[in-house]
C-alpha positions as CSV (number, residue, x, y, z in Angstrom):
1,X,-79.9,-35.8,-34.9
2,X,-79.4,-35.0,-31.2
3,X,-82.2,-35.2,-28.6
4,X,-82.7,-32.3,-26.1
5,X,-85.0,-31.3,-23.3
6,X,-85.4,-27.6,-23.2
7,X,-87.1,-25.6,-20.5
8,X,-87.6,-21.9,-20.6
9,X,-89.2,-19.3,-18.2
10,X,-91.3,-16.4,-19.6
11,X,-92.2,-13.4,-17.5
12,X,-95.3,-13.6,-15.4
13,X,-97.0,-10.5,-17.0
14,X,-97.0,-12.3,-20.4
15,X,-100.4,-14.0,-21.0
16,X,-100.6,-17.7,-21.6
17,X,-101.7,-17.0,-25.2
18,X,-98.5,-15.0,-25.7
19,X,-96.4,-17.9,-24.3
20,X,-98.1,-20.3,-26.7
21,X,-97.2,-17.9,-29.5
22,X,-93.6,-17.9,-28.3
23,X,-93.6,-21.7,-28.3
24,X,-94.9,-21.7,-31.9
25,X,-92.2,-19.3,-33.0
26,X,-89.5,-21.4,-31.4
27,X,-91.0,-24.5,-33.0
28,X,-90.9,-22.9,-36.4
29,X,-87.2,-22.0,-35.9
30,X,-86.4,-25.6,-35.1
31,X,-88.4,-26.9,-38.0
32,X,-86.8,-24.4,-40.5
33,X,-83.4,-25.7,-39.4
34,X,-84.2,-29.4,-40.0
35,X,-85.4,-30.4,-36.6
36,X,-88.7,-31.2,-34.9
37,X,-90.4,-30.6,-31.5
38,X,-91.6,-34.0,-30.2
39,X,-93.6,-32.7,-27.2
40,X,-94.5,-29.5,-25.5
41,X,-95.7,-29.1,-21.9
42,X,-97.0,-25.9,-20.4
43,X,-96.3,-26.1,-16.7
44,X,-98.1,-22.9,-15.9
45,X,-97.1,-20.0,-13.6
46,X,-94.8,-21.0,-10.8
47,X,-93.0,-19.2,-8.1
48,X,-89.2,-18.7,-8.5
49,X,-86.7,-19.6,-5.8
50,X,-85.2,-16.1,-6.2
51,X,-86.0,-13.0,-8.2
52,X,-84.8,-12.9,-11.8
53,X,-84.9,-9.5,-13.5
54,X,-87.4,-8.2,-10.8
55,X,-89.8,-11.2,-11.4
56,X,-90.9,-13.5,-8.6
57,X,-93.0,-15.8,-10.8
58,X,-92.7,-17.1,-14.4
59,X,-94.4,-19.3,-17.0
60,X,-92.6,-22.6,-17.3
61,X,-92.5,-24.5,-20.6
62,X,-90.8,-27.7,-21.6
63,X,-89.9,-28.7,-25.1
64,X,-88.6,-32.1,-26.2
65,X,-86.6,-31.5,-29.3
66,X,-85.0,-33.7,-32.0
67,X,-82.8,-31.3,-33.9
68,X,-79.2,-30.6,-35.1
69,X,-77.1,-28.4,-32.8
70,X,-77.3,-25.5,-35.3
71,X,-81.1,-25.4,-35.0
72,X,-80.9,-25.3,-31.2
73,X,-78.2,-22.6,-31.3
74,X,-80.5,-20.4,-33.4
75,X,-83.4,-20.9,-31.1
76,X,-81.3,-20.1,-28.0
77,X,-80.0,-17.0,-29.8
78,X,-83.5,-15.8,-30.4
79,X,-84.4,-16.5,-26.7
80,X,-81.4,-14.3,-25.6
81,X,-82.8,-11.5,-27.7
82,X,-86.3,-11.7,-26.3
83,X,-87.1,-9.6,-23.3
84,X,-90.0,-12.0,-22.3
85,X,-87.7,-15.0,-21.8
86,X,-86.1,-14.8,-18.3
87,X,-84.1,-18.0,-18.4
88,X,-83.7,-21.2,-20.4
89,X,-81.8,-24.4,-20.1
90,X,-81.1,-27.1,-22.6
91,X,-80.0,-30.6,-21.7
92,X,-78.9,-33.3,-24.2
93,X,-80.6,-36.6,-23.4
94,X,-80.2,-40.2,-24.7
95,X,-83.9,-40.6,-25.4
96,X,-87.0,-38.5,-25.1
97,X,-89.7,-39.4,-22.6
98,X,-93.1,-40.1,-24.1
99,X,-95.0,-40.0,-20.9
100,X,-95.8,-36.8,-19.0
101,X,-92.9,-35.2,-17.1
102,X,-92.6,-35.2,-13.4
103,X,-94.0,-31.7,-13.2
104,X,-97.2,-32.7,-15.0
105,X,-97.5,-35.9,-12.9
106,X,-97.3,-33.8,-9.8
107,X,-100.0,-31.4,-11.1
108,X,-102.3,-34.4,-11.9
109,X,-101.7,-35.9,-8.5
110,X,-102.4,-32.6,-6.7
111,X,-105.6,-32.1,-8.7
112,X,-106.8,-35.6,-7.8
113,X,-106.1,-35.0,-4.1
114,X,-108.1,-31.8,-4.3
115,X,-111.0,-33.5,-6.0
116,X,-111.0,-36.2,-3.3
117,X,-111.2,-33.4,-0.7
118,X,-114.1,-31.8,-2.5
119,X,-112.2,-28.6,-3.4
120,X,-111.2,-26.9,-6.6
121,X,-107.5,-26.2,-7.0
122,X,-107.9,-22.4,-7.1
123,X,-110.2,-22.4,-4.1
124,X,-108.3,-21.6,-0.9
125,X,-111.2,-22.3,1.4
126,X,-111.5,-20.9,4.9
127,X,-108.4,-20.9,7.0
128,X,-105.8,-21.1,4.1
129,X,-106.0,-24.9,4.0
130,X,-104.4,-25.5,7.4
131,X,-105.8,-28.2,9.6
132,X,-108.2,-29.7,7.1
133,X,-108.8,-32.8,9.3
134,X,-109.2,-30.8,12.5
135,X,-112.6,-31.0,14.3
136,X,-114.6,-28.0,15.2
137,X,-113.7,-26.5,18.5
138,X,-117.1,-25.3,19.5
139,X,-117.5,-23.0,22.5
140,X,-114.4,-23.0,24.6
141,X,-114.9,-23.4,28.4
142,X,-114.3,-20.4,30.6
143,X,-110.7,-20.2,31.9
144,X,-111.8,-18.8,35.2
145,X,-110.0,-16.0,37.0
146,X,-106.4,-16.0,36.0
147,X,-103.8,-13.8,37.6
148,X,-102.5,-10.9,35.7
149,X,-99.3,-11.3,33.7
150,X,-97.2,-9.2,36.0
151,X,-98.3,-11.3,39.0
152,X,-97.5,-14.5,37.2
153,X,-94.1,-13.3,36.1
154,X,-93.3,-12.1,39.7
155,X,-94.4,-15.5,41.0
156,X,-92.2,-17.3,38.5
157,X,-89.1,-15.3,39.3
158,X,-89.7,-15.9,43.1
159,X,-90.0,-19.7,42.5
160,X,-86.7,-19.7,40.5
161,X,-84.8,-18.0,43.4
């Protein structure tokens, strides 16, 4: 049988439990047609590079499949019918990877960095996360009497001439 990596995008307004139900449905289609799903990874809700059917975000899911082409064709046919599936892509591979995909490794790495910084992943913190290593400014010194903008602009134009 052929080996495939299959990624599909489900609409954002679908709950994660509904996405899991969809995965189970597609797994059963593959198994009924003589194949098996080796690995499933839920990548979560991610932003899309561009809008797809008026959606800016989607649930991403990866399936590693060992199945005949007919089983895959039936699963893809059902995905085309479903309104909850925005896009899908199937790639035939020589061998299936047993370790976590690059997306899952990235998530683990990001969570580890957040733990080291003492923040939870869903906590934005104050300031949106910019300048995390920046020291406190404290009270700024007085700037003194500064000329008005119009005076400065006039001075600059006179100097240029």
